[in-house]
MINU-516807 format. One record per residue (C-alpha): x, y, z. Coordinates in pm, whole numbers, padded with zeros to 5 digits, always signed. Example, Ala and Ser with C-alpha at 12.3 -4.5 7.8 and 13.67 -1.06 7.14 Angstrom:
2
+01230-00450+00780 +01367-00106+00714 
END
This chain:
853
-00515+02711-01593 -00577+02909-01275 -00833+02653-01160 -00579+02381-01239 -00316+02559-01031 -00558+02586-00739 -00648+02216-00766 -00279+02125-00770 -00219+02318-00449 -00512+02147-00281 -00409+01808-00419 -00051+01829-00288 -00110+01981+00057 +00110+01724+00231 +00395+01757-00018 +00389+02137+00004 +00373+02141+00385 +00749+02174+00440 +00775+02444+00174 +00498+02640+00342 +00664+02589+00680 +00998+02720+00551 +00831+03035+00417 +00630+03069+00738 +00942+03054+00958 +01132+03304+00745 +00851+03559+00729 +00778+03507+01100 +01141+03599+01177 +01113+03911+00958 +00778+04017+01104 +00884+03938+01461 +01201+04143+01423 +01016+04446+01289 +00740+04423+01552 +00995+04387+01834 +01211+04677+01716 +00908+04905+01667 +00757+04809+02003 +01073+04824+02210 +01193+05140+02037 +00861+05312+02104 +00869+05201+02469 +01223+05336+02510 +01128+05668+02353 +00825+05698+02582 +01044+05613+02880 +01293+05888+02797 +01006+06127+02732 +00900+06083+03097 +01253+06177+03203 +01204+06525+03053 +00837+06569+03142 +00900+06821+03425 +01198+06996+03269 +01223+07308+03052 +01597+07366+03005 +01904+07170+03108 +02254+07316+03140 +02545+07068+03117 +02912+07116+03201 +03103+06867+02989 +03432+06989+03131 +03344+06904+03491 +03590+06647+03625 +03637+06498+03971 +03916+06679+04151 +03906+06994+03931 +03968+07319+04112 +03694+07580+04159 +03838+07927+04102 +03573+08092+04312 +03328+07899+04531 +03074+08173+04474 +03090+08098+04104 +03175+08452+03998 +03489+08360+03801 +03451+07984+03767 +03424+07828+03419 +03213+07556+03582 +02861+07532+03722 +02847+07641+04086 +02591+07747+04343 +02621+08099+04202 +02520+07968+03858 +02214+07799+04011 +02112+08118+04192 +02153+08341+03885 +01936+08109+03674 +01677+08082+03952 +01648+08464+03956 +01552+08482+03587 +01192+08575+03504 +00990+08272+03398 +01196+08026+03607 +00998+07835+03868 +01291+07627+03995 +01662+07581+03929 +01831+07266+04064 +02204+07192+04064 +02269+06822+03991 +02576+06615+04076 +02610+06264+03937 +02875+05998+03906 +02940+05631+03947 +02829+05476+04278 +02804+05104+04354 +02579+04941+04614 +02665+04613+04785 +02407+04357+04884 +02422+04188+05224 +02678+03935+05096 +02908+04213+04973 +02844+04169+04601 +02761+04464+04377 +02391+04508+04291 +02311+04575+03926 +02532+04579+03620 +02825+04753+03787 +02929+05006+03525 +02590+05180+03507 +02527+05217+03882 +02485+05586+03955 +02489+05834+04239 +02331+06180+04255 +02224+06448+04502 +01896+06497+04685 +01782+06862+04664 +01493+06932+04905 +01256+07219+04850 +01085+07432+05113 +00873+07134+05216 +01180+06912+05261 +01093+06700+04957 +01261+06664+04617 +00987+06637+04354 +01215+06426+04135 +01247+06154+04399 +00933+06110+04612 +01025+05922+04931 +00806+05641+05060 +00903+05538+05319 +01160+05756+05498 +01321+06088+05408 +01602+06215+05189 +01965+06222+05308 +02062+06537+05501 +02425+06484+05601 +02736+06276+05533 +02685+05906+05599 +02319+05907+05489 +02179+05780+05159 +01849+05702+04987 +01799+05411+04743 +01554+05348+04461 +01288+05094+04550 +01413+04819+04315 +01767+04830+04454 +01642+04836+04813 +01428+04529+04742 +01717+04346+04573 +01946+04411+04867 +01676+04338+05123 +01730+04681+05278 +01485+04880+05491 +01501+05232+05629 +01757+05245+05909 +01975+04961+05772 +02348+04995+05715 +02432+04990+05343 +02780+04958+05195 +02846+05185+04895 +03157+05268+04693 +03256+05535+04444 +03617+05509+04333 +03800+05444+04659 +03745+05215+04954 +03384+05132+05034 +03202+05308+05315 +02913+05221+05543 +02610+05447+05524 +02264+05463+05680 +01956+05422+05462 +01717+05709+05541 +01467+05669+05258 +01343+05467+04963 +01216+05652+04657 +01045+05587+04326 +01152+05734+03993 +01087+05718+03618 +01460+05734+03541 +01511+05494+03244 +01847+05376+03379 +01690+05282+03713 +01402+05108+03538 +01661+04906+03347 +01789+04764+03677 +02075+05003+03758 +02096+05129+04119 +02062+05499+04200 +02206+05627+04528 +02116+05973+04659 +02350+06172+04886 +02308+06519+05029 +02453+06778+04789 +02776+06847+04981 +02858+06477+05014 +02776+06411+04647 +03011+06690+04540 +03285+06560+04770 +03257+06198+04649 +03152+06230+04287 +03283+06564+04159 +03447+06857+04337 +03318+07062+04633 +03115+07354+04501 +03061+07216+04149 +02764+07070+03963 +02752+06852+03652 +02416+06990+03542 +02152+07244+03625 +01789+07151+03562 +01557+07444+03500 +01181+07423+03543 +00986+07703+03379 +00691+07881+03530 +00345+07824+03385 +00315+07981+03040 +00689+08025+02985 +00838+07919+02651 +01128+07675+02646 +01301+07866+02366 +01264+08201+02540 +01387+08051+02864 +01688+07904+02683 +01786+08250+02554 +01771+08394+02904 +01972+08111+03055 +02247+08143+02792 +02300+08507+02892 +02396+08422+03252 +02605+08108+03198 +02974+08106+03304 +03215+08178+03021 +03530+07995+02919 +03424+07638+02991 +03247+07352+02809 +02898+07452+02917 +02597+07404+02692 +02225+07459+02743 +01941+07281+02563 +01565+07275+02589 +01386+06963+02708 +01246+06927+02358 +01595+06925+02207 +01715+06670+02462 +01413+06451+02399 +01462+06464+02021 +01829+06372+02064 +01735+06076+02287 +01475+05958+02035 +01727+05983+01751 +01979+05784+01955 +01720+05516+02035 +01617+05497+01669 +01979+05458+01563 +02042+05184+01821 +01725+04994+01732 +01805+05030+01362 +02131+04845+01421 +01953+04570+01613 +01685+04543+01346 +01944+04522+01068 +02130+04242+01245 +01815+04040+01312 +01685+04093+00959 +02019+03972+00822 +01970+03641+01002 +01608+03631+00887 +01738+03680+00533 +01970+03382+00579 +01672+03172+00684 +01476+03280+00378 +01777+03215+00155 +01803+02864+00294 +01427+02826+00249 +01455+02923-00117 +01646+02599-00183 +01364+02400-00024 +01105+02582-00233 +01296+02535-00558 +01359+02170-00480 +00993+02111-00394 +00862+02260-00718 +01127+02079-00922 +01022+01744-00775 +00650+01821-00803 +00692+01908-01169 +00890+01588-01227 +00607+01390-01067 +00346+01574-01281 +00529+01535-01611 +00243+01343-01777 -00017+01586-01648 +00174+01888-01780 +00242+01712-02107 -00130+01646-02149 -00203+02015-02091 +00052+02103-02358 -00103+01846-02594 -00453+01994-02563 -00332+02345-02639 -00181+02502-02328 +00103+02736-02421 +00442+02749-02250 +00345+03078-02091 +00030+02923-01946 +00227+02632-01799 +00480+02874-01645 +00198+03092-01519 +00015+02801-01357 +00327+02699-01161 +00388+03059-01053 +00026+03092-00945 +00078+02790-00722 +00387+02967-00579 +00189+03287-00519 -00086+03097-00338 +00162+02908-00118 +00363+03224-00054 +00057+03431+00037 -00092+03171+00272 +00244+03097+00436 +00330+03467+00471 -00004+03539+00635 +00057+03257+00883 +00415+03382+00929 +00288+03730+01008 +00066+03589+01284 +00359+03385+01416 +00574+03700+01397 +00339+03873+01640 +00413+03593+01886 +00788+03621+01821 +00778+03997+01878 +00595+03952+02206 +00835+03674+02304 +01143+03888+02236 +00991+04167+02444 +00938+03927+02733 +01287+03781+02690 +01447+04124+02718 +01253+04182+03037 +01358+03845+03179 +01725+03901+03094 +01737+04245+03254 +01899+04239+03596 +01587+04284+03800 +01476+04605+03641 +01146+04664+03469 +01243+04726+03109 +01026+04971+02916 +00721+04801+02772 +00411+04894+02582 +00150+04753+02345 +00275+04560+02043 +00312+04786+01742 +00215+04617+01415 +00265+04885+01153 +00129+04868+00797 +00491+04862+00677 +00555+04545+00881 +00247+04373+00736 +00337+04474+00380 +00706+04377+00410 +00627+04038+00567 +00367+03946+00303 +00571+04072+00008 +00888+03903+00134 +00723+03563+00164 +00547+03586-00173 +00852+03719-00360 +01089+03458-00215 +00846+03179-00304 +00782+03306-00656 +01149+03373-00733 +01241+03027-00605 +00979+02873-00832 +01081+03060-01150 +01342+02810-01271 +01123+02504-01202 +00836+02682-01382 +01055+02748-01685 +01159+02381-01689 +00792+02282-01676 +00715+02497-01980 +00980+02314-02183 +00819+01971-02142 +00749+01829-02488 +00386+01706-02519 +00454+01366-02681 +00798+01283-02544 +00701+01365-02192 +00386+01153-02210 +00597+00852-02296 +00833+00881-01997 +00801+00998-01645 +01168+01077-01615 +01322+01378-01783 +01688+01387-01685 +01886+01704-01726 +02053+01736-02063 +02431+01710-02092 +02436+02061-02233 +02261+02207-01928 +02498+02026-01687 +02806+02144-01878 +02672+02499-01876 +02593+02478-01506 +02936+02343-01416 +03109+02606-01630 +02917+02892-01471 +02976+02749-01122 +03349+02714-01186 +03379+03075-01303 +03179+03220-01013 +03341+02996-00750 +03689+03064-00887 +03626+03438-00883 +03503+03413-00524 +03811+03222-00409 +04032+03476-00586 +03859+03766-00409 +03891+03591-00072 +04265+03535-00122 +04312+03894-00238 +04115+04036+00055 +04298+03823+00312 +04630+03971+00203 +04501+04331+00189 +04489+04378+00569 +04209+04578+00727 +04112+04720+00385 +04022+04374+00260 +03716+04305+00475 +03460+04394+00211 +03662+04216-00056 +03649+03898+00153 +03275+03950+00210 +03212+03980-00165 +03432+03680-00231 +03245+03478+00032 +02911+03542-00139 +03053+03448-00480 +03223+03137-00338 +02899+03023-00173 +02702+03072-00494 +02968+02892-00697 +02972+02606-00449 +02592+02571-00468 +02608+02556-00848 +02886+02297-00839 +02738+02072-00571 +02584+01831-00828 +02929+01791-00985 +03100+01749-00646 +02846+01509-00502 +02931+01211-00723 +03304+01176-00646 +03272+01278-00280 +02984+01042-00198 +03143+00769-00410 +03440+00767-00170 +03227+00626+00109 +03041+00380-00114 +03250+00071-00037 +03235+00137+00336 +02855+00174+00328 +02821-00152+00139 +03037-00341+00387 +02874-00187+00695 +02508-00184+00592 +02485-00437+00311 +02240-00383+00027 +02067-00095+00208 +02394+00097+00227 +02474+00032-00138 +02129+00145-00250 +02149+00456-00029 +02477+00561-00193 +02337+00506-00542 +02021+00702-00460 +02227+00993-00323 +02421+01036-00649 +02148+00932-00894 +01978+01273-00888 +02259+01526-00833 +02029+01827-00847 +01806+01694-00574 +02109+01611-00363 +02249+01958-00428 +01931+02137-00323 +01914+01931-00002 +02282+01965+00087 +02301+02337+00003 +02070+02434+00288 +02296+02262+00542 +02607+02398+00371 +02495+02756+00435 +02428+02696+00802 +02749+02501+00866 +02957+02758+00674 +02842+03038+00900 +02856+02833+01221 +03206+02694+01154 +03341+03034+01043 +03217+03195+01365 +03358+02910+01573 +03704+02929+01415 +03709+03310+01448 +03612+03283+01815 +03878+03020+01883 +04143+03227+01703 +04068+03548+01893 +04037+03355+02219 +04382+03207+02151 +04536+03552+02110 +04381+03685+02430 +04474+03370+02619 +04837+03407+02512 +04825+03773+02605 +04758+03674+02966 +04973+03360+02983 +05283+03495+02808 +05289+03852+02942 +05175+03838+03306 +05404+03706+03576 +05196+03839+03862 +04982+03600+04064 +04687+03840+04092 +04547+04144+03915 +04330+04386+04114 +04074+04576+03907 +03737+04744+03949 +03448+04560+03788 +03309+04883+03643 +03629+04945+03446 +03708+05268+03630 +04046+05366+03772 +04163+05195+04091 +04223+05461+04355 +04582+05518+04480 +04457+05441+04832 +04349+05089+04732 +04675+05033+04542 +04879+05139+04848 +04681+04912+05079 +04718+04614+04845 +05094+04665+04818 +05127+04638+05197 +04892+04339+05239 +05049+04040+05420 +05212+03789+05182 +05281+04042+04902 +05639+04040+04772 +05590+04271+04473 +05318+04512+04368 +05302+04743+04067 +05031+04980+03951 +04957+04956+03577 +04852+05306+03474 +04782+05513+03165 +04838+05874+03065 +04852+06078+02745 +05171+06232+02606 +05248+06396+02275 +05521+06178+02128 +05687+06266+01796 +05406+06509+01717 +05119+06265+01788 +04896+06224+02090 +04969+05877+02228 +04867+05673+02530 +05161+05583+02752 +05155+05292+02998 +05304+05359+03339 +05438+05095+03576 +05642+05097+03894 +06003+05050+03785 +06145+04835+04068 +05906+04535+04054 +05837+04541+03677 +06024+04215+03602 +05843+04036+03884 +05492+04115+03759 +05533+04153+03381 +05713+03964+03110 +05850+04225+02870 +06043+04038+02603 +06323+04287+02532 +06476+04277+02183 +06727+04544+02285 +06798+04749+02595 +06667+04662+02940 +06371+04722+03169 +06624+04877+03410 +06603+05188+03190 +06262+05262+03345 +06427+05350+03676 +06632+05613+03489 +06319+05780+03350 +06379+05639+03001 +06117+05519+02754 +06050+05161+02645 +05909+05126+02292 +05715+04848+02121 +05910+04684+01837 +05652+04777+01571 +05649+05143+01675 +06029+05145+01692 +06049+05003+01340 +05793+05250+01203 +05966+05552+01357 +06322+05418+01316 +06390+05422+01691 +06655+05227+01879 +06822+05232+02218 +06963+05580+02276 +06727+05756+02032 +06588+06091+02145 +06213+06144+02107 +06042+06484+02119 +05764+06486+02378 +05491+06719+02498 +05405+06661+02864 +05068+06690+03045 +05195+06985+03252 +05232+07188+02931 +05609+07163+02910 +05803+06991+02636 +06135+06813+02605 +06289+06488+02493 +06273+06130+02616 +06549+05876+02566 +06464+05531+02436 +06603+05283+02687 +06473+04961+02537 +06266+04793+02267 +06027+04508+02351 +05816+04262+02156 +05438+04301+02147 +05275+04279+02491 +04896+04288+02526 +04900+04422+02883 +05082+04745+02795 +05064+05010+02523 +05341+05060+02264 +05505+05318+02495 +05603+05250+02858 +05740+05484+03127 +05779+05446+03499 +05498+05588+03712 +05753+05816+03878 +05846+05962+03539 +05478+06018+03453 +05421+06213+03773 +05746+06404+03724 +05614+06532+03391 +05283+06649+03541 +05064+06349+03455 +04779+06230+03676 +04769+05870+03553 +04464+05650+03592 +04531+05305+03739 +04386+05023+03529 +04509+04741+03752 +04742+04659+04039 +04961+04354+03968 +05052+04148+04273 +05320+03881+04324 +05284+03667+04636 +05547+03492+04842 +05360+03161+04808 +05218+03223+04460 +04840+03193+04423 +04712+03152+04775 +04365+03178+04928 +04491+03375+05227 +04666+03627+05001 +04357+03665+04787 +04143+03741+05092 +04405+03986+05220 +04385+04172+04888 +04005+04182+04906 +04030+04319+05260 +04280+04580+05142 +04005+04721+04921 +03788+04784+05224 +03535+04517+05117 +03460+04730+04813 +03189+04548+04609 +03367+04655+04289 +03704+04503+04372 +03795+04198+04164 +04105+03998+04253 +04177+03767+03961 +04438+03504+03882 +04568+03443+03531 +04315+03161+03497 +04036+03395+03609 +04137+03645+03342 +04144+03372+03078 +03803+03244+03187 +03664+03597+03175 +03779+03644+02817 +03657+03298+02716 +03314+03356+02870 +03273+03684+02680 +03362+03518+02350 +03141+03219+02433 +02848+03453+02506 +02890+03627+02171 +02915+03294+01987 +02611+03151+02165 +02409+03457+02068 +02512+03412+01704 +02436+03040+01720 +02092+03125+01856 +02025+03361+01566 +02144+03099+01318 +01921+02834+01477 +01627+02942+01259 +01821+02884+00937 +01946+02548+01065 +01586+02452+01147 +01481+02548+00795 +01767+02337+00660 +01640+02039+00862 +01295+02092+00713 +01461+02085+00373 +01607+01741+00440 +01270+01613+00564 +01097+01763+00261 +01339+01617+00009 +01334+01269+00160 +00954+01267+00187 +00908+01377-00172 +01171+01136-00299 +00963+00856-00142 +00662+00970-00348 +00883+00996-00654 +01024+00643-00610 +00710+00455-00508 +00743+00200-00792 +01113+00145-00713 +01038+00092-00344 +00754-00145-00434 +00986-00348-00657 +01249-00368-00383 +00987-00494-00140 +00861-00744-00402 +01204-00900-00453 +01254-00948-00081 +01393-00631+00081 +01235-00611+00426 +01064-00305+00573 +01366-00254+00799 +01591-00254+00491 +01376+00014+00325 +01390+00227+00639 +01766+00184+00664 +01811+00278+00298 +01616+00604+00332 +01789+00698+00660 +02136+00626+00526 +02064+00830+00212 +01955+01121+00431 +02264+01091+00653 +02498+01077+00353 +02347+01388+00194 +02352+01573+00528 +02717+01483+00596 +02811+01584+00243 +02651+01928+00284 +02801+01969+00632 +03151+01874+00513 +03134+02135+00237 +03012+02394+00487 +03287+02316+00739 +03558+02339+00475 +03429+02665+00333 +03370+02810+00681 +03726+02735+00796 +03863+02890+00477 +03655+03206+00527 +03764+03232+00891 +04129+03209+00780 +04069+03491+00530 +03893+03711+00786 +04182+03654+01027 +04411+03786+00755 +04217+04114+00751 +04235+04139+01131 +04608+04079+01177 +04691+04448+01151 +04459+04530+01443 +04508+04210+01649 +04877+04140+01683 +04974+03774+01688 +04641+03650+01547 +04667+03303+01396 +04395+03068+01275 +04303+02811+01540 +04092+02514+01435 +03885+02377+01726 +03879+02020+01593 +03656+01887+01870 +03383+02141+01796 +03410+02097+01421 +03377+01719+01456 +03081+01777+01687 +02912+01989+01419 +02974+01715+01165 +02826+01457+01402 +02524+01677+01467 +02471+01714+01092 +02464+01336+01063 +02216+01321+01350 +02003+01583+01174 +01994+01364+00865 +01900+01061+01072 +01618+01240+01256 +01491+01409+00941 +01450+01072+00772 +01239+00912+01047 +00903+01010+00904 +00989+00958+00533 +01147+00617+00607 +00842+00501+00804 +00619+00617+00522 +00831+00435+00264 +00829+00114+00466 +00452+00136+00504 +00376+00157+00130 +00159-00121-00017 +00368-00329-00256 +00109-00372-00536 -00016-00013-00518 +00341+00114-00536 +00424-00097-00841 +00103+00012-01021 +00168+00383-00940 +00450+00399-01196 
END
């Protein structure tokens, strides 16, 4: 029996090709994901290890904030790290060097004024020269380190991107207007952030403290131990001389390195899980192809299997022989998939490097662990064997005599009734769970997920039942449009419901996921679009591209720019309201109605000028607040009192549920951060006004001046990027589904050779045969796609129900154009997939085909 199984594999190489390819692609995705995550994770860990190579202990002040006061510049009584702290640590036995470090956000503009790098992760720090005038952390070549205000040094990558050389003027910005500086040196560094493409700007220490922190303070102190000193012993000594009363912690380089490695492992674990989930989808889709292939092969070998049963082969031996075939195919395909996975892992590593913004991402040799090899091989073999179990069991039930007398063994009525009953129960339970979860709010996400799995499984089971009436609807149209070929194609599509189901199911999975993601994206995009359109009356919003607070100096300049009729700073601060810490939005009271649309359900925005509080309708309802209500409040200056509710407004995405005037925030001791400055122009949106606002920011490379359309486009592009990434990950499963269509159509041609020969004999031309096969493929593909689109839209609606509590105003938006495009693409997939099978069918010899039955 084992020799028979081997001969069958060798005899049906062409018919098993698509099955092997489906397993190969799935296992390649799995192997590639594991190789990439192991390789990139190892490279990241090695990169961070270099960052701590010349460090023994690091002291960090988590309470250091820009603008904080230093009680004593000598550091004697300060709860922060000061020059005194650096000196006391440097005096400890076993310390070779103690360096005070200042760091904070710093952007660098290129020669056209645009920010270099990714914006948010651009960094600035201080250059600390030793006795030889050099800082060992940042070797300069060429030039020297900065020595006074107005001088900077840049990392080599950033200098090359900007086209800067020593002596050039370079525009940099922290949080206020940009400033012109002189480049005195270019340095190299192993800093992982710099190697990832983020600029690093070095100032002299005094300037760094002035711009990034507070004069006299440091964010960190790096301690280098003398030869032979122990990190743990050094840590104990350092802890004894640290300032008391602040948020200062000290850790050894080993502890920091272990923490970085754990963080990298956690991050890569998330990436690996996501990629493996999509690989699992591909394998799940592939399982339908495998099951369909073995089912059709067994149907074509009915007489052969019956003969084996007649000469004494037991049911177990027949089942075993089919499973041996599956093991052989799975093992060979998995081995090829593992080799392909090495290429995928290397490709992903290169892709990450290409997508990085000019930086050299960490790299290293590909890591192919024994676990990766074992998982890839076992996954491919197990998926193939499990997919072949049911066809193998059907093969074992073939009756020796009855099967020898007929090559066609249709499914019994009992089995179809049982299948439909099981499918109805599972599908109904899934739909019930989805409806329950959609009405359960944020707690229903996992209920919807469980219901989605059950609904998909139920749909797959019921596809044979659904295929007949659905495909029958288009039968008359196919006959009228395509004549006899169209009529035959419709009959072929419904004649073998199980084959149709296995083919359509693969496309159903892909289209369900794609359409669900598309509808979710369109729905969320609709909410965010309305948030801008319905709530913002201003012509422009001024923000910083790094998401940091806009400085009061920039806001004041923008307000006085020519052509500005109204300007309001949109700020945030924290108050304790009704016993809870809450974020309060601040806005300038006078121009509020000119820049914002607050839909008041009671009260008026004029209450802001009186220092009164405006409350979101939901919060007012929850806390039973109305105009005139008194609310207990704890203020940032430590005092407490009451605030009067002056108005209630409907949901507004640009502000928080609590709004006060900026004057009231300052009056109560707040130091609000400015998220944006809203500008209304005399002539509306105007190019001259926009340029005046850019100029008001001092040509700061971080300044963004955006219209409402710009804000909408920004949101849309972010959602589009996320969707495109998900589409890319689903592309593998869609490709496997296409292979499934090709496989089914090719094998159905083998299965129907006599029928095709008879059609040719009675006068159907080669072109008619081709058209019949292609139309059958298109019909099955459209059927599977239509099921997927319907189920995907329903799932998206249910998920939206779970998100309504966290995304106010969320409604389900159906992007009809995209959904119709997906349906059209599915039809095109069916047409392309049938090219080879239809050509093969048309090329069959008439007499040989008739004799083959």
